[in-house]
C-alpha positions as CSV (number, residue, x, y, z in Angstrom):
1,M,-3.9,6.4,9.0
2,T,-6.8,5.0,7.3
3,I,-8.4,1.3,7.5
4,H,-6.1,0.3,4.5
5,I,-3.0,2.5,5.0
6,A,-1.4,2.8,8.1
7,A,0.9,5.4,7.2
8,A,1.2,8.7,9.4
9,P,0.9,12.1,8.1
10,G,3.8,13.1,5.7
11,D,4.9,9.7,5.0
12,I,3.4,9.4,1.5
13,A,4.4,11.7,-1.4
14,E,2.4,13.8,-3.6
15,T,3.7,11.8,-6.5
16,V,2.6,7.9,-6.1
17,L,3.7,5.2,-8.5
18,L,1.1,2.5,-8.0
19,P,2.3,-1.3,-9.1
20,G,-0.4,-4.1,-8.7
21,D,1.9,-6.4,-7.1
22,P,3.3,-5.4,-3.3
23,M,6.3,-7.1,-4.1
24,R,7.1,-4.7,-7.1
25,A,6.4,-1.7,-4.9
26,K,9.4,-3.2,-2.8
27,W,11.9,-4.2,-5.6
28,A,11.1,-0.7,-7.1
29,A,11.7,1.5,-4.2
30,E,14.9,-0.5,-3.5
31,V,16.2,0.1,-7.2
32,F,15.1,3.5,-7.5
33,L,14.8,5.6,-4.4
34,E,17.3,7.0,-2.0
35,S,16.7,5.9,1.6
36,P,13.4,3.9,1.3
37,R,11.2,3.2,4.2
38,C,8.1,1.0,4.7
39,I,5.2,3.1,5.3
40,N,2.4,0.6,4.9
41,R,2.1,-3.3,5.4
42,V,-1.7,-3.4,6.1
43,R,-3.0,-6.8,4.8
44,G,0.4,-7.3,3.2
45,M,-0.2,-4.4,1.0
46,L,3.4,-2.7,0.9
47,G,4.1,1.0,0.5
48,Y,7.5,2.7,0.6
49,T,8.6,6.3,0.5
50,G,12.0,7.9,-0.6
51,T,13.5,10.5,-2.6
52,W,14.4,10.2,-6.6
53,K,16.8,12.9,-7.7
54,G,16.1,14.5,-4.3
55,Q,12.1,14.6,-4.9
56,P,9.8,12.6,-2.8
57,V,8.1,9.6,-4.3
58,T,6.1,6.7,-2.8
59,F,5.6,3.5,-4.2
60,H,2.5,1.5,-3.0
61,G,0.6,-1.6,-4.2
62,T,-3.0,-1.6,-5.2
63,G,-3.6,-5.1,-5.7
64,M,-5.2,-7.0,-8.5
65,G,-8.4,-5.4,-10.3
66,M,-10.6,-2.0,-9.9
67,P,-12.0,-2.9,-6.9
68,S,-8.8,-3.3,-5.2
69,L,-7.4,-0.2,-6.7
70,S,-10.4,1.9,-5.9
71,I,-9.9,1.3,-2.4
72,Y,-6.2,2.4,-2.0
73,V,-6.3,5.5,-4.7
74,N,-9.4,6.4,-3.0
75,E,-7.0,6.7,0.3
76,L,-4.4,8.0,-1.3
77,L,-6.4,11.0,-2.8
78,R,-8.8,12.0,-0.1
79,D,-6.8,10.9,3.1
80,F,-3.1,11.4,2.3
81,G,-3.2,14.4,-0.4
82,A,-1.8,12.4,-3.3
83,K,-1.6,14.7,-6.5
84,T,-0.2,12.5,-9.0
85,L,-0.6,9.0,-9.8
86,I,1.2,6.7,-12.1
87,R,0.1,3.0,-12.6
88,I,3.0,0.8,-13.5
89,G,2.0,-2.3,-14.6
90,S,2.0,-5.3,-17.2
91,A,-0.7,-5.8,-20.0
92,G,-1.5,-8.0,-22.7
93,A,-0.8,-6.9,-26.3
94,M,-3.8,-6.7,-28.8
95,Q,-2.1,-5.7,-31.6
96,P,0.1,-7.2,-33.9
97,Q,2.7,-4.1,-34.0
98,V,2.8,-4.1,-30.2
99,R,5.7,-6.5,-29.0
100,L,6.8,-8.1,-26.1
101,R,8.7,-5.5,-23.8
102,D,7.2,-2.6,-25.4
103,L,5.7,0.4,-23.3
104,V,2.1,1.3,-23.8
105,L,1.0,4.7,-22.7
106,A,-2.8,4.6,-22.2
107,M,-4.6,7.8,-23.2
108,T,-7.7,6.3,-22.5
109,A,-9.2,3.3,-21.0
110,T,-12.2,1.2,-22.5
111,T,-14.3,-1.0,-19.8
112,L,-17.4,-2.9,-19.5
113,S,-17.9,-1.4,-16.2
114,T,-16.0,0.2,-13.0
115,P,-16.6,0.6,-9.4
116,S,-17.6,4.0,-10.4
117,R,-20.0,2.9,-12.9
118,G,-22.9,3.4,-10.4
119,I,-22.6,7.2,-9.9
120,F,-22.6,7.9,-13.8
121,R,-25.9,5.9,-14.4
122,E,-26.6,6.2,-17.9
123,V,-23.9,8.5,-19.0
124,N,-20.9,6.5,-20.3
125,F,-17.8,8.4,-18.8
126,A,-14.7,8.3,-21.1
127,P,-11.8,8.2,-18.6
128,C,-8.8,9.6,-19.9
129,A,-5.0,10.3,-19.1
130,D,-3.5,13.5,-18.1
131,F,-1.8,14.9,-21.0
132,T,1.0,16.6,-19.6
133,L,1.9,13.3,-18.0
134,L,1.1,11.5,-21.4
135,K,3.3,14.0,-23.0
136,A,6.6,13.7,-21.0
137,A,6.1,10.1,-20.5
138,D,6.1,10.0,-24.4
139,A,9.3,12.2,-24.4
140,A,10.9,10.0,-21.9
141,A,10.4,6.5,-23.7
142,R,11.7,8.2,-26.6
143,T,14.9,9.5,-25.0
144,L,15.4,6.0,-23.6
145,G,15.1,4.7,-26.8
146,A,12.3,2.1,-25.5
147,P,9.5,1.0,-28.0
148,C,6.3,3.1,-27.0
149,H,2.7,3.2,-28.2
150,A,0.1,5.3,-27.1
151,G,-3.7,5.0,-27.2
152,N,-6.6,3.3,-26.0
153,I,-6.6,0.3,-23.8
154,Y,-8.9,-2.3,-22.2
155,S,-9.6,-2.1,-18.5
156,S,-11.3,-5.9,-17.8
157,D,-12.9,-7.0,-14.9
158,V,-11.6,-10.5,-15.1
159,F,-8.0,-12.0,-15.9
160,Y,-9.5,-15.3,-17.2
161,D,-11.8,-13.8,-20.0
162,E,-14.1,-16.4,-22.1
163,R,-15.4,-14.1,-24.4
164,P,-13.4,-14.4,-27.6
165,D,-15.8,-11.8,-29.4
166,L,-15.4,-9.2,-27.2
167,E,-11.7,-9.6,-28.0
168,E,-12.1,-9.6,-31.3
169,Q,-14.0,-6.2,-31.5
170,M,-11.4,-4.8,-29.2
171,R,-8.8,-5.6,-31.6
172,R,-11.0,-4.6,-34.4
173,H,-11.1,-1.0,-32.6
174,G,-7.5,-0.5,-32.3
175,I,-7.3,-1.2,-28.5
176,L,-3.6,-1.6,-27.9
177,A,-3.7,-4.0,-24.7
178,V,-5.8,-5.1,-21.8
179,E,-5.0,-5.0,-18.2
180,M,-7.4,-4.7,-15.1
181,E,-6.9,-1.3,-13.3
182,T,-6.7,1.8,-15.5
183,A,-10.2,3.0,-16.2
184,E,-11.0,3.4,-12.4
185,L,-7.6,5.0,-11.9
186,Y,-8.6,7.7,-14.6
187,T,-11.8,8.0,-13.2
188,L,-11.2,8.7,-9.5
189,A,-7.9,11.1,-10.6
190,A,-10.7,13.3,-12.4
191,R,-13.4,13.1,-9.4
192,H,-10.6,14.5,-7.2
193,G,-8.7,16.8,-9.4
194,A,-5.5,14.9,-9.9
195,R,-3.4,13.8,-12.4
196,A,-3.1,10.1,-13.6
197,L,-1.2,7.9,-16.1
198,S,-0.6,4.5,-16.6
199,V,2.5,3.3,-18.4
200,L,2.5,-0.4,-18.9
201,T,5.2,-3.1,-19.9
202,V,3.8,-5.8,-22.5
203,S,4.4,-9.2,-20.6
204,D,2.0,-11.3,-22.7
205,H,0.6,-11.0,-26.3
206,L,-3.0,-12.4,-26.8
207,V,-2.3,-12.7,-30.5
208,T,1.0,-14.9,-30.9
209,G,0.7,-16.4,-27.4
210,E,3.8,-15.2,-26.5
211,T,5.0,-14.5,-22.7
212,L,7.8,-13.4,-20.4
213,S,9.3,-15.1,-17.6
214,S,9.3,-14.0,-14.1
215,E,13.0,-12.7,-14.8
216,E,12.3,-11.2,-18.1
217,R,9.5,-9.3,-16.8
218,E,11.7,-7.8,-13.9
219,A,14.1,-6.7,-16.3
220,S,12.0,-5.5,-18.7
221,F,10.2,-3.3,-16.2
222,T,13.1,-0.8,-15.2
223,Q,12.2,1.1,-18.4
224,M,8.4,1.6,-17.1
225,V,9.8,2.9,-14.0
226,K,12.6,5.4,-15.2
227,V,9.7,6.7,-17.8
228,A,7.2,7.1,-14.8
229,L,9.4,8.7,-12.5
230,T,10.8,11.0,-15.3
231,A,7.5,12.0,-16.3
232,A,6.3,12.5,-12.9
233,L,9.3,14.4,-11.9
234,G,11.5,15.5,-14.7
């Protein structure tokens, strides 16, 4: 048990999938896991553990933004022995070839700052995905026939950004999509010697203005979870 995760020893699997929304953790556990049980409810941040194809898996919410994710990932790695962490979340497309419902595999994550920035001081640390997970996720997406893009994403500090100049430069330099958590996830995984990947579903498009409804998001996120589970556990 930690300050934010009231799980007992052994309650959390070495493989943890991390949606931002705690209700998405509940949905994913009920849809994909056998015998899921709730192992955390502190502050409404739900966590569930069960099995997928006989292998232990935990789904645990992280909240929105890097500071919130940092709390849960630190505790999962430091106190509960998590070894493989995969973020499953939504993202906004920043390139015309990336369409709604497509999957984005984050090879690297560009950011203005992260909660870990103070550690590096003048160094611009480049957080990146675990290659074995990335390769496995790409193969899983191809097998499922899910349109998939791999490349650099932008982890933003804010949801309502008012920097059109920054957005323009991100697009100019090939950033595929924007979200709010991956850069810190990859940094913490590197620090603790764990594997990490972000598998994202495009729910909004910053170029075209298109967006998915809540019902469409739920239906689209099924492929993302399947890809993440297959990448982690085969």
